C-alpha positions, 0 to 999 in steps of 0.5 A: 767829373774832373777839372778838366772834363769838357762841359757842352752845354744847351740853352733852352728858351721859347722866345717870340720877342727880345727882352731880358731872358733873352739878352741874358741867354745872349749872354749867356752863350757868349760867354760860354764860347769864350771860356771855350765852352760847347754851347747851343742855344736850343729854341722850343718853337719857330714862329712865323715871326722871326725871333730877334734873338735869332739874328744876334745869334747868328750875327756872334756867330753862336749855334743855335737849332728849332726843337721843333723841326726836329720832330712834331713834339719839341720834348721828343725833339729833346728826348732825341738829341740827349740819347745822341749826347747823354753828358750834354747839361741841359740849360732851360730859362722861362717857364716853357723852356723850364718846365719842358727840359724837367720833363726830358729830365724825369725821362732820360735822366740828363743833367738839367738847370734852370735859371728863373728870371721873374720877379712879378707874379703872372695872370691867368694861364700863365700863372699857372704854368709859373706855378708847376714850374716852381714847385717842381724845381726840385725836379731839376740837377740845380735851380738857380734864380738873379735875384733875391725876390725871385729865389725867394719864390722858389719852394726849393733849394736855389743858389742865386747867381748875380746878372752880367753882361759882356763889358769888354765893348762897352764904350763911355756914352757921352749923351745927354738924354734921360731915358726910359729903356724897357718894354712898356708894361706894367710891371716897368712903371712907364707911367711913372716916367710920364709923370716925372717928365710932366714935373719936369716940363723943363728937360727932354725925356726918351723912351726906348721900348715897345710893349702892351701900353704903348698906345696908351703912353703915347696918349698920355705923353706931354711934348718933352717925351720923345717915344723911339719905339723898340730899338734892335741894336742899343749899342747905337742908342746907348751913346746917346743917353746919360741917365738911364731912369727905372721905376719898376713896380716888380724887377729881378736885377734889370739888364739894362741897368748893368748895361747903362751902367758898364758904359757910365751912365747914371741910374736912378731906380727906385729900390725894387728887386736886387737893385739896392745891392748893385747901387750904392745912392750917391756912390755909383747911382742913385736909389729913391724910394717913391717915384716922386723922388726921381725930379728931386734926383734929377735936380742933384745931378743938374748941380752936381760939378763934372768931376763928381759926375765923373766919379758917379759913373766910373764908380758905377762901370767899376760895379759892374766889371768887378761884379756883374760882367761875363769875366766875373760871372760866368766863371762861376757858373762853370764850377756850379756845371761841373758840380751839378753832376756830382754834387748833392745840394742837402748842405746848400742853404736856400738863397745862397748868393754865389760868389 
């Protein structure tokens, strides 16, 4: 495949809610379109409740299709599409999309890439699907991971590629809110955020997001915590946030951290996942070893001069622009797309970061 060969890409995903993987796929589709690459998002199933991802794809004029609309079995639908477009590269996100597209690769020989996103170990039936997905990684043409921890869980050669966002339209925040942004679930640690708020009753705290712990968190929340629920458009929210707290028990590299830093918000995060690769404590944000130390960092922020705070904010913006933006990462991914059809991975060292 020459460097001038046109690349057609299908991004495959099973989507009902809007979380980190959906954000990644949306940013990837936008980035590929910006780099003049033909891209289509294939949703495995049309659920009774419309996926929020579809609305965002329509807003960006990005093509999408439901495989379940084409055939009773999404696998048959994908195989038929491959027969009509045999040179298209399939890029799967999430275990359902990964398993489906790997089956299609076995049956058709299509080029197929899986990006592994999940750092935590799921439970119940999902654990079995996740296990099979990871242990069939060798089937894919190429396997990518969004963090070192995720890569270490894949028993096959993987490449690490930085998470990224489109920072071209990010406006610098002038807000002062101390916020939690994300799914209200055990691994994200909203209970830790509540404990931090209780330790600083003199400050106001804000929670943006919903999830299985929403009712419990609502009951635990003291008067200085305001729950705003699920947000369909975070662009109008970030301008109110001055500091983002990430108190997760498990992480890869959260998109919320990139979104916040691209706007100059100061991120205070526990040392989980690849956050230490994003944040240099005291320079472009703050890292802590325990959730109890978050309150100490908030006191540090209160003592900063305007110039000191602005310097940290500018460093955060520069970090995202230079290493974690679409303009920085998409060209690297396009090179991987081009190489995937003709390059053996035998010389690729496991858990290599794409530079």
